[in-house]
C-alpha positions in Angstrom: 108.2 141.6 247.9 107.8 144.8 246.2 110.9 146.9 245.6 113.2 144.1 246.6 116.4 143.9 244.5 118.4 140.8 244.2 122.0 141.1 245.5 123.2 139.8 242.1 121.6 142.7 240.3 123.2 145.2 242.8 126.6 143.5 242.4 126.3 143.6 238.6 125.5 147.3 238.6 128.4 148.0 241.0 130.8 146.0 238.9 129.7 147.8 235.7 130.2 151.2 237.5 133.7 150.2 238.7 134.6 149.0 235.2 133.3 152.2 233.6 135.2 154.3 236.2 138.5 152.4 235.6 138.0 152.7 231.8 137.5 156.5 232.1 140.6 156.9 234.3 142.6 155.0 231.7 141.3 157.1 228.8 142.2 160.3 230.7 145.6 158.9 231.5 144.9 159.0 235.3 145.9 156.5 238.0 143.5 154.7 240.2 143.2 155.6 243.9 145.3 152.7 245.1 148.2 153.7 242.8 147.9 157.4 243.8 148.0 156.5 247.5 151.1 154.2 247.0 152.9 157.0 245.1 152.1 159.5 247.8 153.4 157.1 250.5 156.6 156.5 248.5 157.2 160.2 248.0 156.6 160.9 251.8 159.1 158.1 252.7 161.7 159.5 250.3 161.3 162.9 251.9 161.7 161.5 255.4 164.6 159.3 254.5 166.5 162.2 252.9 165.7 164.7 255.7 163.6 166.8 253.3 160.7 166.9 255.7 161.0 166.6 259.5 157.3 166.9 260.5 156.0 164.0 262.6 159.1 162.0 262.0 159.0 160.6 265.5 155.5 159.0 264.8 157.1 156.6 262.3 159.7 155.2 264.6 
């Protein structure tokens, strides 16, 4: 099979890319996507709990 790539090779490349990306974020002092999303969710819940933002509040309840 010409041009066939083993799934192990693809997984290794993807893993190396993810590791490099995480290392770059750490070097720049930036958070990963999961942490940024969690932070944004916590900020939004704080705003809603303290009546700082009333948009779409009924959607949560």
